[in-house]
N, C-alpha and C positions, 0 to 999 in steps of 0.2 A: 124287415131288417136283413142285412146281408149275413149270410152264413159264414162260418169260419173258412170254409173252402173258397167262397167267393172273395173274401178279404185277402186270403193268401194268393189267389190268382191275380187280383188287382195289384197287390204289392209286387209280385213277380213281374208283371207287365210294366209297371212303373220303373222298376230297377233296370229292366232290359232296355226300355226306351232311353233312359239316361245313359246307359253304357253304350248302346249302338250309336247314339248321336253325339257322344262325347260331352254330354251335359247341356247341349244346345236346346233340347226339347225335354220337357218334363221337370224343369227346375222351378216351375211355378204351376199352381193348380188352382183354378177358380180365382186367379189374381193374387194368390198368396204364395210366398216362397215355400218350396217343399224341403223336407229334411229326412234323413235316415236316422232313426233313433235306435241305438243298440242298448238293450237292457240285459240283465242276467236273469235267466229263468228261475223263478222262485222255487220250483220243484226240481228241475233238472240241473241247475247250476251252469247251464250252457248259455252262450251268447244268443240273443234273439234280436233280429233286426226287423223294423217296421218302417214303412214310409208314411209320413204325416205332413200336414200343412202347418204353417206358423202364421196365424192371423195377426199376431203382434210381435214385433221385435223392438225392444226399447233398450238402446245401448247394447250391452253384452247379454241382456236377458231375452230369452226366446220363450214365448208363451205358446203352449200346445193345448189342445182340447180333447179330453177323453170321452168323446161323444158316442163312438161306435154307431153312428147314424141314428141315434135315438133309441138304441136297444136298451132293454131294462137292466142289462148287466154291464159291469165295467169291462173295458177291453183288457186282454191279458197283459199287454205292455204296461198298462197303468198299475195293475196288481204287482207286476215285477218291480217297477221302480218305487212303488210304495214300500216294498220290503227291502230293496237295495237301491238307494238314490244315486249311486255312482253309475253314470251312463256315458255313452259316447254319442256325439252328434256330428253329422255331416250335413251342413246347410248348403242348399243349392248345388249338390254334388261336389262340394269342396272337401278339404281334408277333414278327417275325423278329429274332433276335439273332446277332451275329457270335460264333462260337466256334471253338475249336481242337480238333481231334480227335487223340487219342493212343491208340494200340493198347496195351492193357494188357500190362505185362511179365509174365513167368511168375509172379513173386511176387504181383503185383497180381491176376492172374487166379485164382491159388490161393485168395486171400482172398475175392474177389468172387463166384466161380462158385457156391459153396454158397448165397449170398444171392440170386443170380439165379434159381437153380432153386427156391429157397423161394418166391420171388415168383410164378413160373410154372413148374410142373413140366414143361411141354411142352419147355422148353429142354433138360432132361436127356434126354428122349426123342429130341430131334433129335440130340444128341451121340452117342447109342447107334446112330443110323442111319448115321453117317458115320465114316470113318477120319481125317478132318482134325480138328484141334482147332479148335473154333468160337471165333473171336476175340471178345473184349469190347473195346468202344471207349468211352473216357471223353471226354466233351465238356465243355470248360471255357470260360468267358467269355474272349474275346480282349481283351487289354489294349492 
């Protein structure tokens, strides 16, 4: 499992790559669109930014996976948006948009999970590595 430091370094490298290339490199990862998700820290109240991939985009809804590489604990960004679902999303290095995060219900997850694994089989491997059910998060435009 990646450590917190490794995850922070990977996020920093990804952001730098996007910035240096003007978004020409790094706006997809493993064939999936990348996005920057900004949450509000549940303890600090400060904005927290993380780079993620979007295995599914269905109209205005973006699906992200709280896998943390199959780690037994949820990623911090997931805990943050669970406490405060108002987030900002920059898809493929585009402008930030206000969105609302919604953790998939069991029925939604049952429908979406096979599509997520079809988009990137690594998510299925991550699920096999952990006993926790990896949550899916739906991001929709805030009205």
